[in-house]
Backbone as CSV, one residue per row, in Angstrom:
resi,resn,N_x,N_y,N_z,CA_x,CA_y,CA_z,C_x,C_y,C_z
1,MET,11.419,10.845,2.208,10.019,10.322,2.367,9.624,10.595,3.323
2,ILE,8.568,10.884,3.497,7.901,10.713,4.812,6.936,9.022,4.854
3,PHE,7.162,8.307,5.401,5.924,6.925,5.193,5.082,7.010,6.387
4,ALA,3.775,6.306,6.543,2.955,5.372,7.315,2.082,4.217,7.152
5,VAL,2.261,3.481,7.192,1.997,2.272,7.658,0.904,1.683,8.320
6,TYR,0.054,1.411,7.647,-1.240,0.833,8.411,-2.071,-0.726,7.900
7,HIS,-2.212,-1.410,8.459,-3.052,-2.549,8.373,-3.752,-2.894,9.767
8,GLY,-5.430,-2.320,8.789,-6.300,-2.191,9.978,-7.450,-2.439,8.729
9,THR,-8.656,-2.709,9.447,-9.709,-2.867,8.992,-10.863,-1.293,9.160
10,ASN,-10.326,-0.566,9.654,-10.802,0.957,10.064,-10.716,1.633,8.936
11,SER,-11.492,2.142,7.892,-11.205,2.876,6.492,-11.097,4.098,7.155
12,LYS,-11.837,4.564,7.771,-12.100,6.243,8.310,-10.646,6.954,8.741
13,ARG,-9.812,5.666,9.723,-8.532,5.678,9.709,-7.644,5.877,8.622
14,LYS,-7.519,5.012,7.669,-6.539,4.600,6.549,-7.021,5.678,5.881
15,GLU,-8.025,6.344,5.553,-8.400,7.954,5.023,-7.758,8.723,5.263
16,SER,-8.015,9.361,6.702,-7.171,10.524,7.436,-6.271,10.150,6.828
17,LEU,-5.228,9.051,7.264,-4.003,9.219,6.943,-3.505,9.452,5.613
18,ILE,-4.166,8.830,4.121,-4.190,9.453,3.218,-4.433,10.811,3.054
19,GLN,-5.444,11.344,3.136,-5.707,13.353,2.611,-5.465,13.856,3.689
20,CYS,-4.600,13.634,4.706,-4.048,14.181,5.826,-2.778,15.534,5.643
21,GLY,-2.702,14.891,3.888,-1.269,15.407,3.318,0.149,15.236,4.177
22,LYS,0.307,14.726,5.104,1.492,15.205,5.914,2.448,13.508,5.456
23,TYR,1.496,12.983,4.666,2.400,11.411,4.332,3.060,11.438,2.429
24,ASP,4.355,11.014,1.995,4.345,10.632,0.678,3.962,9.595,-0.133
25,VAL,3.835,8.457,1.012,3.598,7.104,0.446,2.643,6.857,2.132
26,VAL,1.567,6.213,1.613,1.206,5.161,2.709,0.797,3.652,2.390
27,VAL,1.367,2.675,3.169,1.354,1.869,2.880,0.010,0.866,3.698
28,CYS,-0.490,-0.140,2.665,-1.936,-0.095,3.442,-1.464,-2.024,3.426
29,GLY,-2.797,-2.121,4.137,-3.136,-3.606,3.608,-4.511,-4.303,3.763
30,HIS,-4.271,-5.795,4.793,-5.532,-5.858,5.372,-6.335,-6.297,3.555
31,THR,-6.333,-5.433,2.936,-7.757,-5.952,1.912,-7.259,-7.238,1.055
32,HIS,-5.761,-7.374,0.968,-4.980,-8.114,0.076,-5.094,-8.225,-1.298
33,ARG,-5.108,-7.414,-2.104,-5.613,-6.579,-3.163,-4.278,-6.104,-3.328
34,ILE,-3.095,-5.827,-4.477,-2.727,-5.017,-4.549,-3.100,-3.389,-4.937
35,GLN,-2.157,-2.528,-4.643,-2.864,-1.131,-4.855,-1.411,-0.541,-5.326
36,ASN,-1.411,0.598,-6.389,-0.781,1.425,-6.414,-0.955,2.815,-7.016
37,LYS,-1.400,3.429,-6.169,-2.539,4.756,-6.673,-2.195,5.707,-5.771
38,LYS,-2.607,7.219,-7.141,-1.490,8.265,-6.013,-3.006,9.095,-5.681
39,VAL,-3.174,9.822,-4.824,-3.780,10.722,-4.126,-3.204,12.227,-3.673
40,GLY,-3.937,13.326,-4.809,-2.989,13.629,-3.568,-1.301,14.144,-4.385
41,LYS,-0.533,14.547,-3.107,0.710,14.192,-3.264,0.959,12.839,-2.980
42,THR,0.174,11.930,-2.312,0.305,10.719,-1.074,0.170,9.526,-2.487
43,LEU,1.209,8.580,-2.726,1.276,7.726,-2.624,0.505,6.178,-2.090
44,ILE,-0.582,5.660,-2.585,-1.109,4.727,-2.098,-0.890,3.112,-1.981
45,VAL,0.226,2.568,-1.311,0.310,1.097,-1.720,0.568,0.554,-0.771
46,ASN,-0.459,-1.458,-1.561,-0.950,-1.980,-1.020,0.133,-3.601,-1.562
47,PRO,1.350,-4.075,-0.867,1.394,-5.083,-1.259,0.822,-6.033,-2.034
48,GLY,-0.530,-6.960,-1.506,-1.250,-7.523,-2.030,-1.286,-8.828,-0.809
49,THR,-1.151,-10.197,-1.053,-1.389,-10.883,-0.036,-0.072,-11.673,0.153
50,ALA,0.409,-12.018,1.346,1.448,-13.030,1.959,1.744,-14.409,1.469
51,ASN,-0.401,-14.376,2.050,-0.753,-16.273,1.750,-1.144,-16.542,0.716
52,GLY,-1.813,-16.126,0.136,-2.109,-16.393,-1.173,-3.410,-16.904,-1.752
53,TRP,-4.458,-16.668,0.162,-5.573,-17.515,-0.180,-6.751,-17.166,-0.974
54,PHE,-6.599,-15.809,-0.961,-7.255,-14.484,-1.858,-7.174,-13.819,-3.170
55,PHE,-8.713,-14.365,-3.504,-8.339,-13.707,-4.954,-7.673,-13.975,-6.028
56,GLU,-7.057,-15.213,-5.677,-6.628,-16.101,-6.618,-5.674,-15.491,-7.223
57,SER,-4.728,-15.253,-6.443,-3.527,-14.270,-6.919,-2.299,-14.561,-6.339
58,GLY,-2.702,-15.560,-5.419,-1.218,-15.737,-5.945,-0.087,-14.956,-4.256
59,VAL,0.863,-15.676,-3.870,1.406,-14.651,-2.800,2.231,-13.520,-3.764
60,THR,1.619,-12.170,-2.647,2.534,-11.768,-3.422,3.250,-10.262,-2.305
61,ALA,4.160,-9.493,-3.353,5.155,-8.452,-2.347,5.335,-7.522,-3.317
62,ALA,6.210,-6.333,-1.964,5.671,-5.129,-3.068,7.400,-4.453,-2.361
63,ILE,8.810,-4.081,-3.150,9.802,-3.399,-2.462,9.392,-1.895,-3.144
64,PHE,10.035,-1.506,-2.398,9.391,0.235,-2.272,11.389,0.986,-3.305
65,ASP,11.454,1.081,-4.387,12.567,1.794,-4.682,12.429,3.171,-3.778
66,THR,13.414,3.867,-3.477,13.510,5.161,-3.001,13.833,6.396,-3.971
67,GLN,14.659,5.993,-5.155,14.979,6.779,-5.563,14.179,7.248,-6.777
68,THR,13.181,5.737,-7.264,12.144,6.404,-8.695,11.194,6.702,-7.775
69,LYS,10.298,6.162,-6.441,9.696,6.374,-5.852,8.422,5.037,-6.802
70,GLU,8.862,3.903,-6.692,7.759,3.392,-7.353,8.218,2.050,-6.443
71,PRO,7.116,1.313,-6.844,6.959,0.220,-5.493,7.017,-1.358,-7.016
72,ASP,7.597,-2.039,-6.506,8.146,-2.853,-7.490,7.197,-4.312,-6.979
73,PHE,6.330,-4.657,-7.880,5.462,-5.972,-7.332,5.747,-6.622,-7.880
74,MET,5.764,-7.860,-6.919,5.932,-9.275,-6.916,4.943,-10.345,-7.128
75,HIS,5.377,-11.714,-7.918,4.480,-12.445,-7.850,5.656,-13.629,-7.130
76,LEU,5.656,-13.925,-6.169,6.268,-15.003,-4.947,5.810,-16.862,-5.622
């Protein structure tokens, strides 16, 4: 599996990582919202927020299982 990780505010950069087709998984952040979505062959994973201040979601994290190819989202 090939991963890309991006934590930033440039939506064009993030979209180019997703749309280029080079990555199996794109892990992104900065929005503080959990995301688990597939675009073409690329899975987009956002683990949420590490501080719990935003959107009343509390502290969240994700563990990615490389066997099942699925993220496990946790509320901490």
